[in-house]
C-alpha positions in Angstrom: 0.3 -0.5 -0.1 1.6 3.6 -0.6 -0.4 6.3 0.8 1.1 10.5 0.4 2.1 13.1 1.6 -1.6 14.5 1.3 -4.9 13.5 0.5 -6.2 13.7 -2.7 -9.5 14.8 -4.1 -11.0 16.1 -7.5 -14.1 15.8 -8.4 -15.6 17.4 -12.1 -16.7 21.3 -10.1 -12.7 21.0 -8.0 -10.0 19.0 -6.7 -8.3 19.7 -3.8 -5.3 18.5 -0.8 -5.7 17.7 2.2 -1.7 17.2 3.9 -2.4 15.0 6.2 -0.9 17.0 9.2 -3.6 19.0 9.0 -6.4 16.3 9.8 -8.2 16.8 13.0 -9.4 13.8 13.5 -10.5 10.4 12.1 -13.9 8.8 13.1 -15.1 5.3 11.3 -19.2 4.9 11.2 -21.8 3.3 9.5 -18.5 2.2 6.4 -17.2 5.0 6.3 -13.6 6.4 7.3 -14.2 10.8 8.0 -11.6 13.0 8.0 -11.9 15.8 10.0 -10.3 18.6 8.0 -11.8 21.6 10.2 -14.6 22.6 12.0 -17.7 20.3 10.2 -15.4 20.2 7.1 -15.1 16.2 6.4 -13.3 14.0 3.9 -15.7 10.5 3.3 -14.2 8.0 2.3 -16.8 4.6 1.8 -15.0 1.5 3.1 -15.9 -0.2 -0.7 -13.2 1.9 -1.8 -10.6 -0.9 -1.0 -10.3 -4.2 -2.7 -10.7 -5.9 0.7 -11.3 -5.0 4.6 -7.6 -5.2 4.8 -6.6 -3.2 2.8 -9.1 -0.3 4.6 -7.5 -1.4 8.0 -4.0 -0.5 6.6 -5.0 2.4 4.5 -6.1 3.4 7.8 -3.9 2.4 10.1 -0.7 4.1 7.8 -2.6 7.8 7.2 -2.6 8.2 10.6 
């Protein structure tokens, strides 16, 4: 697994980069990883984005 120095997001309307150091909190709920960026701003990653539960857990541990 490869984790970069930042969380990169690209959508049709915009692009964004969040450095891991800026992530304030990680929550897991209802099949989602929720990375709190600030206040009420979160990056939400569905568990189904990962090839396996083991891959998700590895990503989760490595990203902190």
